[in-house]
PDB file of N, CA, C and O in Angstrom:
ATOM      1  N   MET A   1       0.815  -1.194  -0.002  1.00  0.00           N
ATOM      2  CA  MET A   1      -0.003  -0.009  -0.019  1.00  0.00           C
ATOM      3  C   MET A   1       0.885   1.225  -0.003  1.00  0.00           C
ATOM      4  O   MET A   1       0.508   2.245  -0.579  1.00  0.00           O
ATOM      5  N   ALA A   2       2.030   1.173   0.623  1.00  0.00           N
ATOM      6  CA  ALA A   2       2.946   2.335   0.670  1.00  0.00           C
ATOM      7  C   ALA A   2       3.448   2.663  -0.747  1.00  0.00           C
ATOM      8  O   ALA A   2       3.619   3.833  -1.089  1.00  0.00           O
ATOM      9  N   MET A   3       3.678   1.640  -1.556  1.00  0.00           N
ATOM     10  CA  MET A   3       4.121   1.878  -2.919  1.00  0.00           C
ATOM     11  C   MET A   3       3.027   2.584  -3.712  1.00  0.00           C
ATOM     12  O   MET A   3       3.304   3.529  -4.451  1.00  0.00           O
ATOM     13  N   ILE A   4       1.777   2.124  -3.558  1.00  0.00           N
ATOM     14  CA  ILE A   4       0.655   2.655  -4.325  1.00  0.00           C
ATOM     15  C   ILE A   4       0.407   4.102  -3.950  1.00  0.00           C
ATOM     16  O   ILE A   4       0.091   4.928  -4.806  1.00  0.00           O
ATOM     17  N   SER A   5       0.551   4.410  -2.660  1.00  0.00           N
ATOM     18  CA  SER A   5       0.269   5.801  -2.209  1.00  0.00           C
ATOM     19  C   SER A   5       1.455   6.712  -2.418  1.00  0.00           C
ATOM     20  O   SER A   5       1.340   7.910  -2.159  1.00  0.00           O
ATOM     21  N   GLY A   6       2.566   6.222  -2.863  1.00  0.00           N
ATOM     22  CA  GLY A   6       3.750   7.032  -3.179  1.00  0.00           C
ATOM     23  C   GLY A   6       4.659   7.300  -1.995  1.00  0.00           C
ATOM     24  O   GLY A   6       5.549   8.147  -2.082  1.00  0.00           O
ATOM     25  N   ARG A   7       4.450   6.582  -0.868  1.00  0.00           N
ATOM     26  CA  ARG A   7       5.320   6.768   0.284  1.00  0.00           C
ATOM     27  C   ARG A   7       6.657   6.091   0.127  1.00  0.00           C
ATOM     28  O   ARG A   7       7.574   6.386   0.893  1.00  0.00           O
ATOM     29  N   ILE A   8       6.814   5.192  -0.833  1.00  0.00           N
ATOM     30  CA  ILE A   8       8.097   4.570  -1.129  1.00  0.00           C
ATOM     31  C   ILE A   8       8.477   5.109  -2.533  1.00  0.00           C
ATOM     32  O   ILE A   8       7.706   5.038  -3.490  1.00  0.00           O
ATOM     33  N   HIS A   9       9.711   5.648  -2.591  1.00  0.00           N
ATOM     34  CA  HIS A   9      10.230   6.188  -3.874  1.00  0.00           C
ATOM     35  C   HIS A   9      11.733   6.154  -3.912  1.00  0.00           C
ATOM     36  O   HIS A   9      12.410   6.086  -2.886  1.00  0.00           O
ATOM     37  N   LEU A  10      12.244   6.204  -5.153  1.00  0.00           N
ATOM     38  CA  LEU A  10      13.668   6.264  -5.375  1.00  0.00           C
ATOM     39  C   LEU A  10      14.078   7.731  -5.589  1.00  0.00           C
ATOM     40  O   LEU A  10      13.408   8.500  -6.278  1.00  0.00           O
ATOM     41  N   GLU A  11      15.202   8.072  -4.969  1.00  0.00           N
ATOM     42  CA  GLU A  11      15.707   9.418  -5.145  1.00  0.00           C
ATOM     43  C   GLU A  11      17.221   9.398  -4.991  1.00  0.00           C
ATOM     44  O   GLU A  11      17.727   9.084  -3.913  1.00  0.00           O
ATOM     45  N   GLY A  12      17.958   9.730  -6.062  1.00  0.00           N
ATOM     46  CA  GLY A  12      19.374   9.768  -6.026  1.00  0.00           C
ATOM     47  C   GLY A  12      19.930   8.378  -5.777  1.00  0.00           C
ATOM     48  O   GLY A  12      19.717   7.464  -6.573  1.00  0.00           O
ATOM     49  N   ASP A  13      20.660   8.216  -4.643  1.00  0.00           N
ATOM     50  CA  ASP A  13      21.296   6.906  -4.356  1.00  0.00           C
ATOM     51  C   ASP A  13      20.571   6.152  -3.266  1.00  0.00           C
ATOM     52  O   ASP A  13      21.157   5.257  -2.658  1.00  0.00           O
ATOM     53  N   ARG A  14      19.310   6.479  -2.992  1.00  0.00           N
ATOM     54  CA  ARG A  14      18.549   5.831  -1.866  1.00  0.00           C
ATOM     55  C   ARG A  14      17.112   5.476  -2.260  1.00  0.00           C
ATOM     56  O   ARG A  14      16.476   6.107  -3.104  1.00  0.00           O
ATOM     57  N   LEU A  15      16.655   4.429  -1.590  1.00  0.00           N
ATOM     58  CA  LEU A  15      15.292   4.021  -1.599  1.00  0.00           C
ATOM     59  C   LEU A  15      14.640   4.577  -0.329  1.00  0.00           C
ATOM     60  O   LEU A  15      15.038   4.184   0.768  1.00  0.00           O
ATOM     61  N   HIS A  16      13.692   5.443  -0.431  1.00  0.00           N
ATOM     62  CA  HIS A  16      13.039   6.067   0.706  1.00  0.00           C
ATOM     63  C   HIS A  16      11.823   5.324   1.123  1.00  0.00           C
ATOM     64  O   HIS A  16      10.927   5.107   0.307  1.00  0.00           O
ATOM     65  N   LEU A  17      11.750   4.908   2.403  1.00  0.00           N
ATOM     66  CA  LEU A  17      10.676   4.141   2.986  1.00  0.00           C
ATOM     67  C   LEU A  17      10.123   4.876   4.232  1.00  0.00           C
ATOM     68  O   LEU A  17      10.872   5.576   4.913  1.00  0.00           O
ATOM     69  N   PRO A  18       8.869   4.724   4.518  1.00  0.00           N
ATOM     70  CA  PRO A  18       8.314   5.411   5.700  1.00  0.00           C
ATOM     71  C   PRO A  18       8.963   4.977   7.036  1.00  0.00           C
ATOM     72  O   PRO A  18       9.073   5.786   7.957  1.00  0.00           O
ATOM     73  N   ALA A  19       9.380   3.739   7.138  1.00  0.00           N
ATOM     74  CA  ALA A  19       9.964   3.227   8.419  1.00  0.00           C
ATOM     75  C   ALA A  19      11.422   3.475   8.581  1.00  0.00           C
ATOM     76  O   ALA A  19      11.959   3.269   9.670  1.00  0.00           O
ATOM     77  N   VAL A  20      12.121   3.929   7.503  1.00  0.00           N
ATOM     78  CA  VAL A  20      13.567   4.158   7.562  1.00  0.00           C
ATOM     79  C   VAL A  20      13.835   5.588   7.241  1.00  0.00           C
ATOM     80  O   VAL A  20      13.763   6.000   6.083  1.00  0.00           O
ATOM     81  N   ALA A  21      14.157   6.383   8.297  1.00  0.00           N
ATOM     82  CA  ALA A  21      14.278   7.853   8.101  1.00  0.00           C
ATOM     83  C   ALA A  21      15.322   8.264   7.066  1.00  0.00           C
ATOM     84  O   ALA A  21      15.078   9.147   6.244  1.00  0.00           O
ATOM     85  N   GLU A  22      16.479   7.623   7.114  1.00  0.00           N
ATOM     86  CA  GLU A  22      17.568   7.966   6.222  1.00  0.00           C
ATOM     87  C   GLU A  22      17.550   7.260   4.877  1.00  0.00           C
ATOM     88  O   GLU A  22      18.353   7.571   3.997  1.00  0.00           O
ATOM     89  N   GLY A  23      16.630   6.307   4.713  1.00  0.00           N
ATOM     90  CA  GLY A  23      16.531   5.571   3.451  1.00  0.00           C
ATOM     91  C   GLY A  23      17.538   4.456   3.384  1.00  0.00           C
ATOM     92  O   GLY A  23      18.375   4.313   4.274  1.00  0.00           O
ATOM     93  N   ILE A  24      17.464   3.657   2.325  1.00  0.00           N
ATOM     94  CA  ILE A  24      18.341   2.542   2.132  1.00  0.00           C
ATOM     95  C   ILE A  24      19.187   2.801   0.885  1.00  0.00           C
ATOM     96  O   ILE A  24      18.652   3.102  -0.182  1.00  0.00           O
ATOM     97  N   PHE A  25      20.491   2.685   1.024  1.00  0.00           N
ATOM     98  CA  PHE A  25      21.404   2.957  -0.093  1.00  0.00           C
ATOM     99  C   PHE A  25      21.156   1.930  -1.188  1.00  0.00           C
ATOM    100  O   PHE A  25      20.947   0.754  -0.892  1.00  0.00           O
ATOM    101  N   LEU A  26      21.176   2.351  -2.436  1.00  0.00           N
ATOM    102  CA  LEU A  26      21.004   1.476  -3.597  1.00  0.00           C
ATOM    103  C   LEU A  26      22.370   0.921  -4.034  1.00  0.00           C
ATOM    104  O   LEU A  26      23.397   1.550  -3.780  1.00  0.00           O
ATOM    105  N   PRO A  27      22.390  -0.216  -4.670  1.00  0.00           N
ATOM    106  CA  PRO A  27      23.681  -0.733  -5.204  1.00  0.00           C
ATOM    107  C   PRO A  27      24.192   0.224  -6.303  1.00  0.00           C
ATOM    108  O   PRO A  27      23.420   1.005  -6.860  1.00  0.00           O
ATOM    109  N   PRO A  28      25.475   0.153  -6.597  1.00  0.00           N
ATOM    110  CA  PRO A  28      26.080   1.059  -7.560  1.00  0.00           C
ATOM    111  C   PRO A  28      25.358   1.069  -8.933  1.00  0.00           C
ATOM    112  O   PRO A  28      25.275   2.123  -9.565  1.00  0.00           O
ATOM    113  N   THR A  29      24.876   0.003  -9.364  1.00  0.00           N
ATOM    114  CA  THR A  29      24.220  -0.114 -10.683  1.00  0.00           C
ATOM    115  C   THR A  29      22.909   0.693 -10.771  1.00  0.00           C
ATOM    116  O   THR A  29      22.469   1.069 -11.857  1.00  0.00           O
ATOM    117  N   LEU A  30      22.300   0.948  -9.602  1.00  0.00           N
ATOM    118  CA  LEU A  30      21.014   1.667  -9.567  1.00  0.00           C
ATOM    119  C   LEU A  30      21.162   3.098  -9.124  1.00  0.00           C
ATOM    120  O   LEU A  30      20.192   3.851  -9.198  1.00  0.00           O
ATOM    121  N   ARG A  31      22.327   3.515  -8.668  1.00  0.00           N
ATOM    122  CA  ARG A  31      22.530   4.895  -8.192  1.00  0.00           C
ATOM    123  C   ARG A  31      22.410   5.887  -9.339  1.00  0.00           C
ATOM    124  O   ARG A  31      22.670   5.557 -10.496  1.00  0.00           O
ATOM    125  N   GLY A  32      22.026   7.056  -9.011  1.00  0.00           N
ATOM    126  CA  GLY A  32      21.901   8.121 -10.006  1.00  0.00           C
ATOM    127  C   GLY A  32      20.539   8.152 -10.723  1.00  0.00           C
ATOM    128  O   GLY A  32      20.345   8.938 -11.651  1.00  0.00           O
ATOM    129  N   ILE A  33      19.614   7.311 -10.300  1.00  0.00           N
ATOM    130  CA  ILE A  33      18.291   7.311 -10.832  1.00  0.00           C
ATOM    131  C   ILE A  33      17.598   8.586 -10.407  1.00  0.00           C
ATOM    132  O   ILE A  33      17.675   8.963  -9.238  1.00  0.00           O
ATOM    133  N   GLN A  34      16.933   9.250 -11.305  1.00  0.00           N
ATOM    134  CA  GLN A  34      16.175  10.422 -10.981  1.00  0.00           C
ATOM    135  C   GLN A  34      15.049  10.067 -10.044  1.00  0.00           C
ATOM    136  O   GLN A  34      14.699   8.896  -9.902  1.00  0.00           O
ATOM    137  N   GLN A  35      14.469  11.084  -9.390  1.00  0.00           N
ATOM    138  CA  GLN A  35      13.381  10.771  -8.479  1.00  0.00           C
ATOM    139  C   GLN A  35      12.265   9.987  -9.193  1.00  0.00           C
ATOM    140  O   GLN A  35      11.697  10.457 -10.179  1.00  0.00           O
ATOM    141  N   THR A  36      11.969   8.813  -8.688  1.00  0.00           N
ATOM    142  CA  THR A  36      10.999   7.922  -9.300  1.00  0.00           C
ATOM    143  C   THR A  36       9.960   7.487  -8.325  1.00  0.00           C
ATOM    144  O   THR A  36      10.263   7.039  -7.220  1.00  0.00           O
ATOM    145  N   SER A  37       8.716   7.624  -8.745  1.00  0.00           N
ATOM    146  CA  SER A  37       7.610   7.148  -7.927  1.00  0.00           C
ATOM    147  C   SER A  37       7.383   5.690  -8.283  1.00  0.00           C
ATOM    148  O   SER A  37       7.477   5.306  -9.449  1.00  0.00           O
ATOM    149  N   LEU A  38       7.083   4.873  -7.270  1.00  0.00           N
ATOM    150  CA  LEU A  38       6.856   3.453  -7.488  1.00  0.00           C
ATOM    151  C   LEU A  38       5.325   3.134  -7.395  1.00  0.00           C
ATOM    152  O   LEU A  38       4.954   1.997  -7.104  1.00  0.00           O
ATOM    153  N   SER A  39       4.462   4.122  -7.639  1.00  0.00           N
ATOM    154  CA  SER A  39       3.065   3.894  -7.451  1.00  0.00           C
ATOM    155  C   SER A  39       2.403   3.228  -8.710  1.00  0.00           C
ATOM    156  O   SER A  39       1.247   2.810  -8.639  1.00  0.00           O
ATOM    157  N   HIS A  40       3.089   3.139  -9.780  1.00  0.00           N
ATOM    158  CA  HIS A  40       2.540   2.508 -10.972  1.00  0.00           C
ATOM    159  C   HIS A  40       2.434   0.984 -10.727  1.00  0.00           C
ATOM    160  O   HIS A  40       3.326   0.398 -10.113  1.00  0.00           O
ATOM    161  N   PRO A  41       1.340   0.341 -11.208  1.00  0.00           N
ATOM    162  CA  PRO A  41       1.204  -1.118 -11.035  1.00  0.00           C
ATOM    163  C   PRO A  41       2.370  -1.975 -11.570  1.00  0.00           C
ATOM    164  O   PRO A  41       2.554  -3.112 -11.137  1.00  0.00           O
ATOM    165  N   TYR A  42       3.133  -1.437 -12.487  1.00  0.00           N
ATOM    166  CA  TYR A  42       4.318  -2.149 -12.963  1.00  0.00           C
ATOM    167  C   TYR A  42       5.246  -2.569 -11.817  1.00  0.00           C
ATOM    168  O   TYR A  42       5.838  -3.647 -11.863  1.00  0.00           O
ATOM    169  N   PHE A  43       5.373  -1.732 -10.803  1.00  0.00           N
ATOM    170  CA  PHE A  43       6.254  -1.974  -9.711  1.00  0.00           C
ATOM    171  C   PHE A  43       5.642  -2.802  -8.592  1.00  0.00           C
ATOM    172  O   PHE A  43       6.322  -3.664  -8.035  1.00  0.00           O
ATOM    173  N   TRP A  44       4.394  -2.572  -8.249  1.00  0.00           N
ATOM    174  CA  TRP A  44       3.803  -3.282  -7.112  1.00  0.00           C
ATOM    175  C   TRP A  44       2.915  -4.428  -7.419  1.00  0.00           C
ATOM    176  O   TRP A  44       2.533  -5.131  -6.483  1.00  0.00           O
ATOM    177  N   SER A  45       2.542  -4.692  -8.644  1.00  0.00           N
ATOM    178  CA  SER A  45       1.580  -5.719  -9.001  1.00  0.00           C
ATOM    179  C   SER A  45       2.093  -7.125  -8.759  1.00  0.00           C
ATOM    180  O   SER A  45       1.281  -8.042  -8.638  1.00  0.00           O
ATOM    181  N   ALA A  46       3.382  -7.342  -8.684  1.00  0.00           N
ATOM    182  CA  ALA A  46       3.895  -8.660  -8.404  1.00  0.00           C
ATOM    183  C   ALA A  46       3.727  -9.115  -6.982  1.00  0.00           C
ATOM    184  O   ALA A  46       3.782 -10.310  -6.693  1.00  0.00           O
ATOM    185  N   PHE A  47       3.523  -8.169  -6.090  1.00  0.00           N
ATOM    186  CA  PHE A  47       3.323  -8.515  -4.688  1.00  0.00           C
ATOM    187  C   PHE A  47       1.887  -8.961  -4.456  1.00  0.00           C
ATOM    188  O   PHE A  47       0.960  -8.401  -5.041  1.00  0.00           O
ATOM    189  N   THR A  48       1.702  -9.944  -3.624  1.00  0.00           N
ATOM    190  CA  THR A  48       0.331 -10.438  -3.292  1.00  0.00           C
ATOM    191  C   THR A  48      -0.267  -9.448  -2.294  1.00  0.00           C
ATOM    192  O   THR A  48       0.309  -9.150  -1.247  1.00  0.00           O
ATOM    193  N   MET A  49      -1.418  -8.965  -2.655  1.00  0.00           N
ATOM    194  CA  MET A  49      -2.127  -8.055  -1.756  1.00  0.00           C
ATOM    195  C   MET A  49      -2.839  -8.820  -0.663  1.00  0.00           C
ATOM    196  O   MET A  49      -3.294  -9.942  -0.890  1.00  0.00           O
ATOM    197  N   ILE A  50      -2.944  -8.243   0.504  1.00  0.00           N
ATOM    198  CA  ILE A  50      -3.636  -8.908   1.616  1.00  0.00           C
ATOM    199  C   ILE A  50      -5.096  -9.164   1.229  1.00  0.00           C
ATOM    200  O   ILE A  50      -5.793  -8.266   0.756  1.00  0.00           O
ATOM    201  N   GLY A  51      -5.539 -10.394   1.436  1.00  0.00           N
ATOM    202  CA  GLY A  51      -6.902 -10.724   1.112  1.00  0.00           C
ATOM    203  C   GLY A  51      -7.090 -11.358  -0.259  1.00  0.00           C
ATOM    204  O   GLY A  51      -8.154 -11.887  -0.580  1.00  0.00           O
ATOM    205  N   ASN A  52      -6.020 -11.291  -1.065  1.00  0.00           N
ATOM    206  CA  ASN A  52      -6.098 -11.850  -2.422  1.00  0.00           C
ATOM    207  C   ASN A  52      -5.654 -13.286  -2.358  1.00  0.00           C
ATOM    208  O   ASN A  52      -4.522 -13.557  -1.958  1.00  0.00           O
ATOM    209  N   PRO A  53      -6.529 -14.245  -2.749  1.00  0.00           N
ATOM    210  CA  PRO A  53      -6.186 -15.661  -2.652  1.00  0.00           C
ATOM    211  C   PRO A  53      -5.096 -16.115  -3.672  1.00  0.00           C
ATOM    212  O   PRO A  53      -4.578 -17.227  -3.566  1.00  0.00           O
ATOM    213  N   TRP A  54      -4.778 -15.297  -4.598  1.00  0.00           N
ATOM    214  CA  TRP A  54      -3.748 -15.688  -5.615  1.00  0.00           C
ATOM    215  C   TRP A  54      -2.459 -15.146  -5.262  1.00  0.00           C
ATOM    216  O   TRP A  54      -1.482 -15.360  -5.980  1.00  0.00           O
TER     217      TRP A  54
END
């Protein structure tokens, strides 16, 4: 749900999460990504949603 609502996003060399104030450093191959929202279904649809039997 945090991905859908935009609370998780990529910015510079970090993945920003609500529970981690300073964010998580990305590996060198992913660093330098412009600010990216992960709210598009492309990013979160692979995760099983709570209550979904599949």
